C-alpha positions as CSV (number, residue, x, y, z in Angstrom):
1,M,35.4,120.3,115.7
2,I,36.4,122.0,119.0
3,T,36.1,120.4,122.5
4,A,35.6,122.9,125.3
5,I,37.1,121.7,128.6
6,I,35.9,123.7,131.6
7,Q,38.1,123.3,134.7
8,A,36.3,123.3,138.0
9,R,37.0,122.6,141.6
10,M,35.4,123.2,145.0
11,S,38.6,123.9,146.9
12,A,39.3,127.5,145.8
13,T,41.3,129.2,148.5
14,R,39.6,132.6,148.4
15,L,36.0,131.5,147.8
16,P,35.6,127.8,148.4
17,G,32.7,126.2,146.5
18,K,32.2,129.2,144.2
19,V,31.5,127.2,141.1
20,L,28.3,125.7,142.6
21,M,27.1,129.0,144.1
22,K,23.9,130.3,142.6
23,L,23.6,133.0,140.0
24,G,19.8,133.4,139.6
25,N,18.3,129.9,139.6
26,K,21.4,128.1,138.3
27,T,24.9,127.5,139.6
28,I,27.8,129.4,138.1
29,L,29.1,126.2,136.6
30,E,25.8,125.6,134.8
31,H,25.9,129.2,133.4
32,V,29.5,128.6,132.1
33,V,28.5,125.3,130.5
34,S,25.3,126.6,128.8
35,R,27.0,129.8,127.5
36,T,30.0,127.8,126.1
37,K,27.6,125.5,124.3
38,K,26.2,128.5,122.4
39,S,29.5,128.7,120.5
40,K,28.9,127.6,116.9
41,F,32.4,126.1,116.8
42,V,32.2,124.1,120.0
43,K,30.8,120.6,119.4
44,K,31.4,119.1,122.8
45,V,31.7,120.5,126.3
46,V,33.4,118.6,129.1
47,V,33.8,119.6,132.8
48,A,37.2,118.6,134.1
49,T,37.2,118.3,137.8
50,S,39.5,116.5,140.3
51,D,39.3,113.0,141.8
52,N,39.4,114.6,145.2
53,K,36.4,113.8,147.5
54,S,35.7,117.6,147.8
55,D,34.8,117.6,144.1
56,D,32.2,114.8,144.3
57,E,29.5,117.5,144.3
58,I,30.7,118.7,140.9
59,A,30.6,115.2,139.5
60,K,27.1,114.7,140.9
61,L,25.8,117.9,139.3
62,C,27.3,116.8,135.9
63,Q,25.5,113.5,136.2
64,E,22.2,115.1,137.1
65,K,22.4,117.6,134.3
66,N,23.8,115.2,131.8
67,I,27.0,117.1,131.3
68,N,30.2,115.3,130.1
69,Y,32.8,115.3,132.8
70,F,36.2,113.9,133.6
71,R,38.0,113.5,137.0
72,G,41.8,113.7,137.3
73,S,44.6,115.4,139.3
74,L,43.7,118.2,141.6
75,G,47.0,120.0,141.5
76,D,48.4,119.0,138.1
77,V,45.7,120.7,136.0
78,L,47.8,120.2,132.8
79,D,47.6,116.5,133.3
80,R,43.9,116.7,133.9
81,Y,43.4,118.5,130.6
82,Y,45.6,116.1,128.8
83,Q,43.9,113.0,130.2
84,A,40.4,114.5,129.6
85,S,41.4,115.4,126.0
86,K,42.6,111.8,125.4
87,K,39.4,110.4,126.8
88,Y,37.1,112.5,124.7
89,K,39.4,112.3,121.6
90,A,39.8,116.1,121.4
91,E,41.7,117.4,118.4
92,H,41.3,121.1,119.3
93,I,40.7,122.2,122.8
94,C,39.1,125.4,124.1
95,R,40.1,126.1,127.7
96,I,37.5,127.8,129.9
97,T,37.6,128.2,133.7
98,A,34.4,127.6,135.7
99,D,34.6,130.9,137.6
100,C,33.7,133.0,134.5
101,P,29.9,133.2,134.4
102,F,30.0,135.9,131.7
103,I,32.0,133.9,129.3
104,D,30.9,135.0,125.8
105,P,30.2,132.5,123.0
106,E,30.8,135.3,120.5
107,I,34.3,135.8,121.8
108,I,34.9,132.0,121.8
109,D,33.8,132.0,118.1
110,Q,36.1,135.0,117.3
111,V,39.1,133.0,118.8
112,A,38.0,129.8,117.1
113,E,37.6,131.4,113.7
114,I,41.2,132.7,113.7
115,Y,42.5,129.5,115.1
116,L,40.8,127.3,112.6
117,N,41.4,129.5,109.5
118,N,45.1,129.7,110.2
119,K,47.9,127.3,111.2
120,Y,48.2,128.4,114.7
121,D,49.0,126.1,117.6
122,Y,47.4,128.5,120.1
123,V,45.1,131.5,120.0
124,S,43.8,133.4,123.0
125,T,42.3,136.6,124.2
126,G,45.7,137.3,125.8
127,R,48.0,136.1,128.5
128,I,50.9,138.4,128.3
129,K,49.1,141.4,126.8
130,I,45.5,141.4,128.0
131,T,42.9,143.8,126.6
132,F,39.6,141.9,127.3
133,P,37.8,142.0,130.7
134,D,39.0,139.5,133.2
135,G,36.3,136.8,133.0
136,V,35.9,136.3,129.2
137,D,39.3,134.6,128.9
138,T,39.3,132.1,126.0
139,E,42.2,129.9,124.8
140,I,42.1,127.4,121.9
141,F,45.0,125.1,121.1
142,S,45.8,121.9,119.4
143,F,46.0,118.5,121.1
144,N,49.6,118.2,119.7
145,A,50.5,121.5,121.5
146,L,48.9,120.3,124.7
147,E,50.7,116.9,124.5
148,R,54.1,118.6,124.1
149,A,53.4,120.9,127.0
150,W,52.3,118.0,129.1
151,R,55.5,116.1,128.2
152,E,57.9,119.0,128.7
153,S,56.4,121.3,131.4
154,V,58.2,121.1,134.8
155,M,57.4,124.4,136.5
156,P,54.5,124.6,139.0
157,S,52.9,127.5,137.0
158,E,53.0,125.4,133.8
159,R,51.4,122.4,135.5
160,E,48.7,124.3,137.4
161,H,47.8,126.9,134.7
162,V,47.9,124.5,131.7
163,T,49.1,126.7,128.9
164,P,52.0,128.9,130.0
165,Y,54.5,126.5,128.4
166,I,52.8,127.0,125.1
167,W,52.4,130.8,125.1
168,K,55.8,131.5,126.6
169,N,57.7,129.3,124.0
170,T,56.9,131.1,120.8
171,N,60.0,129.5,119.3
172,K,58.3,126.1,119.7
173,F,54.6,127.1,119.0
174,K,52.8,129.4,116.6
175,V,50.9,131.7,118.9
176,Y,48.4,134.5,118.2
177,T,46.7,137.0,120.6
178,I,43.4,138.7,119.8
179,N,43.1,142.2,121.0
180,C,39.9,143.9,122.1
181,K,39.0,147.0,120.1
182,K,39.1,149.0,123.4
183,N,41.3,148.1,126.3
184,L,38.9,146.7,128.9
185,S,41.5,144.8,131.0
186,F,40.7,146.9,134.1
187,M,37.2,145.3,134.2
188,R,36.8,142.3,136.5
189,W,34.0,139.8,135.7
190,T,35.5,136.6,137.1
191,V,34.5,135.2,140.5
192,D,37.4,134.7,142.9
193,E,36.2,136.5,146.0
194,Q,32.9,137.3,147.8
195,R,32.8,140.8,146.3
196,D,33.2,139.3,142.8
197,L,30.2,137.2,143.4
198,E,28.2,140.2,144.6
199,F,29.3,142.1,141.4
200,V,28.2,139.4,139.0
201,R,24.9,138.9,140.8
202,E,24.1,142.7,140.6
203,V,24.9,142.7,136.9
204,Y,22.9,139.5,136.3
205,K,19.8,141.1,138.0
206,R,19.9,143.8,135.4
207,M,19.8,141.3,132.5
208,G,16.2,140.3,133.0
209,K,14.8,141.8,129.8
210,I,17.4,140.1,127.5
211,K,16.2,136.9,126.0
212,G,18.6,134.0,125.7
213,I,22.4,134.5,126.3
214,F,23.5,138.0,127.0
215,R,26.8,139.1,125.5
216,T,29.8,141.2,126.5
217,R,28.2,144.3,124.9
218,D,25.2,143.8,127.1
219,V,27.3,143.7,130.3
220,L,29.1,146.8,129.1
221,E,25.8,148.6,128.6
222,V,24.7,147.7,132.1
223,L,28.0,149.0,133.5
224,E,27.7,152.2,131.5
225,K,24.3,152.8,133.0
226,N,25.4,151.7,136.5
227,P,29.1,152.6,136.8
228,E,28.9,152.3,140.6
229,L,28.7,148.5,140.2
230,M,32.4,148.4,139.2
231,K,33.3,149.8,142.7
232,I,32.2,146.5,144.2
233,N,35.3,144.6,143.1
234,G,37.3,147.1,141.1
235,D,40.2,147.2,143.5
236,I,40.9,143.4,143.4
237,G,44.0,142.6,141.4
238,N,43.9,140.2,138.5
239,D,45.7,136.9,138.0
240,E,46.6,136.5,141.7
241,G,46.7,132.7,141.3
242,Y,49.2,132.8,138.4
243,S,51.4,135.3,140.4
244,K,51.5,132.8,143.2
245,S,52.5,130.1,140.8
246,I,55.3,132.2,139.5
247,N,56.6,132.5,143.1
248,E,56.4,128.7,143.3
249,D,58.5,128.5,140.2
250,K,61.2,130.8,141.7
251,F,61.2,128.7,144.9
252,L,61.5,125.4,142.9
253,I,64.4,126.9,140.9
254,K,66.1,127.8,144.2
255,L,65.5,124.4,145.6
256,K,66.9,122.6,142.5
257,K,70.0,124.8,142.7
258,I,70.6,123.9,146.3
259,K,70.0,120.2,145.6
260,S,72.3,120.3,142.5
261,K,75.3,120.7,144.8
262,K,76.3,118.5,147.7
263,I,74.6,119.8,150.9
264,I,76.8,119.9,153.9
265,I,75.6,121.4,157.2
266,N,78.1,121.6,160.0
267,G,77.3,121.3,163.7
268,K,79.4,120.9,166.8
269,Q,79.5,117.1,167.1
270,I,77.8,116.1,163.9
271,Y,77.3,117.3,160.3
272,L,74.5,116.6,157.8
273,R,75.2,115.9,154.2
274,S,73.6,114.6,151.0
275,L,73.5,110.9,150.8
276,T,74.7,108.9,147.8
277,K,74.2,105.3,146.8
278,R,77.5,104.5,148.5
279,N,75.9,105.2,151.8
280,A,73.6,102.2,151.3
281,T,75.6,99.9,153.5
282,K,75.1,96.8,155.8
283,N,75.3,99.2,158.7
284,Y,72.3,101.3,157.3
285,C,70.4,98.1,156.7
286,S,71.0,97.0,160.3
287,W,69.1,100.0,161.6
288,L,66.0,99.2,159.7
289,N,66.2,95.6,160.6
290,D,66.5,96.4,164.4
291,E,63.2,96.0,166.3
292,E,64.2,98.6,168.9
293,V,65.1,101.2,166.3
294,N,61.8,100.6,164.6
295,K,59.7,100.8,167.7
296,Y,58.0,104.1,166.8
297,L,58.4,104.0,163.0
298,V,55.7,103.1,160.5
299,N,57.4,101.0,157.8
300,K,57.3,97.5,156.3
301,Y,60.3,96.4,158.3
302,R,58.2,96.1,161.4
303,N,56.4,93.2,159.7
304,G,59.4,91.0,159.1
305,A,60.7,92.5,155.8
306,K,64.4,92.9,155.7
307,A,66.2,96.0,154.3
308,T,68.7,95.3,151.5
309,I,71.5,97.4,150.1
310,K,69.9,97.3,146.6
311,E,66.7,98.6,148.0
312,L,68.4,101.4,150.0
313,R,70.3,102.5,146.9
314,S,67.1,102.8,145.0
315,Y,65.5,104.7,147.9
316,I,68.4,107.2,148.1
317,D,68.3,107.7,144.4
318,E,64.6,108.3,144.5
319,K,64.8,111.0,147.2
320,N,67.7,112.8,145.5
321,K,65.7,113.0,142.3
322,S,62.5,114.2,143.9
323,Q,61.8,117.9,143.9
324,E,59.7,117.4,147.1
325,S,62.5,115.9,149.2
326,I,65.8,116.8,150.8
327,F,67.3,113.7,152.3
328,L,70.5,114.0,154.4
329,G,72.6,111.7,156.4
330,I,73.7,112.4,160.0
331,F,77.5,111.9,160.4
332,Y,79.5,111.9,163.6
333,K,82.4,114.3,163.2
334,K,85.1,112.4,165.2
335,N,84.9,109.3,163.0
336,N,82.8,110.4,160.0
337,K,80.4,107.6,160.8
338,H,77.0,107.5,159.3
339,I,74.7,107.2,162.3
340,G,71.3,108.3,161.1
341,N,69.2,110.3,158.6
342,I,67.0,113.4,158.6
343,K,64.7,114.7,155.8
344,L,62.3,117.3,154.6
345,E,59.5,115.6,152.8
346,P,57.2,116.6,151.3
347,I,58.3,120.1,150.6
348,D,55.2,122.1,149.8
349,L,56.0,124.7,147.2
350,K,52.7,126.6,147.7
351,R,52.8,126.9,151.4
352,R,56.6,127.1,151.7
353,S,56.5,124.4,154.3
354,A,57.8,120.9,154.8
355,I,57.4,117.9,157.1
356,T,60.6,116.8,158.8
357,G,61.5,113.4,160.2
358,I,64.6,112.0,161.8
359,L,66.1,108.6,162.5
360,I,69.1,108.0,164.7
361,G,69.8,104.4,163.6
362,D,73.0,103.7,165.4
363,K,72.0,103.0,169.0
364,N,75.6,103.7,170.3
365,Y,74.8,107.4,169.7
366,W,71.5,107.5,171.5
367,G,71.4,109.9,174.5
368,R,74.3,112.1,173.3
369,G,72.2,115.0,172.1
370,V,72.7,114.1,168.5
371,A,69.0,114.2,167.6
372,S,68.5,117.6,169.1
373,E,71.5,119.0,167.3
374,A,70.4,117.5,164.0
375,I,66.9,119.0,164.4
376,K,68.4,122.4,165.2
377,L,70.6,122.2,162.1
378,I,67.7,121.3,159.8
379,I,65.6,124.1,161.3
380,T,68.2,126.7,160.5
381,F,68.8,125.3,157.0
382,S,65.0,125.2,156.3
383,F,64.3,128.7,157.4
384,K,67.5,130.6,156.5
385,K,68.8,128.7,153.4
386,L,65.5,127.4,151.9
387,G,63.3,130.3,153.1
388,L,60.5,128.0,154.4
389,V,58.0,129.6,156.6
390,E,56.8,126.5,158.5
391,L,58.0,123.0,159.6
392,N,55.7,120.2,160.6
393,L,56.1,116.7,162.0
394,G,54.2,113.9,163.6
395,V,55.1,111.9,166.7
396,L,53.5,109.3,168.8
397,P,52.8,110.5,172.4
398,E,54.5,107.4,173.7
399,N,57.8,108.5,172.1
400,K,58.5,110.8,175.0
401,S,62.2,111.3,174.2
402,A,61.4,112.5,170.7
403,R,58.7,114.8,171.9
404,R,61.2,116.4,174.4
405,V,63.7,116.9,171.6
406,Y,61.1,118.6,169.4
407,E,59.8,120.8,172.2
408,K,63.3,121.8,173.2
409,N,63.8,123.1,169.6
410,G,60.6,125.1,169.6
411,F,58.0,122.8,168.1
412,K,54.6,123.1,169.6
413,L,51.6,120.8,169.5
414,D,49.2,121.9,166.7
415,R,46.6,119.2,166.8
416,I,46.0,115.5,167.7
417,K,44.8,113.0,165.1
418,K,43.1,110.4,167.3
419,K,43.8,106.7,166.7
420,S,45.3,107.4,163.2
421,I,48.4,105.3,163.3
422,K,48.3,101.5,163.4
423,L,51.3,99.6,164.9
424,D,51.3,95.9,165.6
425,G,47.5,95.8,165.6
426,R,47.0,98.7,167.9
427,F,45.9,102.2,167.0
428,Y,47.8,105.2,168.4
429,D,47.2,109.0,168.4
430,N,49.4,111.1,166.2
431,Y,50.7,114.3,167.7
432,L,51.1,116.9,165.0
433,M,53.6,119.6,165.9
434,K,54.5,122.8,164.2
435,L,57.3,125.4,164.1
436,I,56.8,128.8,162.5
437,N,59.8,130.7,161.1
438,N,60.8,133.5,163.4
439,L,64.5,133.5,162.4
């Protein structure tokens, strides 16, 4: 009838590995699974984790405990839910997060009953108006609604938090929110930080006399008798993760707006501007087919492949469409000649950072200070126009001229990845450099 999908990962930023931390003699994830199974409407429970190596431990636990599981995208949780739902042929999905060890099967049933007895696309304990304690959050929605959200969602918050596209678009979906009889939204029963873990452990200790699964009313009774427990984590704000995603949305909207117009950045002897397919020329191809230009680059052209105009047109088009990339040509002012490229890729929406890379392809302009000026222009653009907080790059230690350019513009060595780049059968160190926004 209803398939409960519990999202779980080990790489939580505030409390890494929390879902496998112990609460009594079981992990938090095991508690969430066993409590969810007690719902009379949930017929199947699936743990949806990522295919990242860090989540191998979750998959191993599921195998050992005979728990259904699925592995998919780490960052695109909406896609993970969609693919898991397809694999397990879920018609109706109950979304649960693995950091809620007090999830209540009675509340799941309350949501399920309203969902199943009415023609709603989505029913929850609240996303906009919340009245339940943070930690018993329950959402139930149809596969059709999930599929449409998966197909149409573009914002980071919509991809990471699965359901915002559904509950924000009430003109597209029939949505219903269940309210708690008493507003308990100030209570925090989820586990995001160490103090949250201490809180749930203290509450759990006091549940010893209750046989089977304790309910929300039992937790409330414990807290009524021991109100001092709420001071352990009562000052931690709720939904911090979603708030961060909203900031990512705003940054993405800003980035798209900037990219929607032709970018032109003026310097003294050069200017940077957005590339178009018309810039895929024989001249551009000649850079990539030049052994000396390619000396410190990792690309297929080192191995005999030849760049073509058709291929470069496709490449430029791909970079212009990508929300993770800003790809600019370097043009010499006196003759408007295209002499190289510089890019920001990938642009990390979460960290407000990017990796930059530069190529001065026309050797006639080597040694003229062009690379240094281009780097300076992209730094100013990145920090002042885009609002990035950090720029990163990688350079081979043998490429001394490039290292001098980067150091001149403020980049400092962050760390060295030993023997991590292979060129012509030989392994080289990769010097990873960083520049923090102080503008």
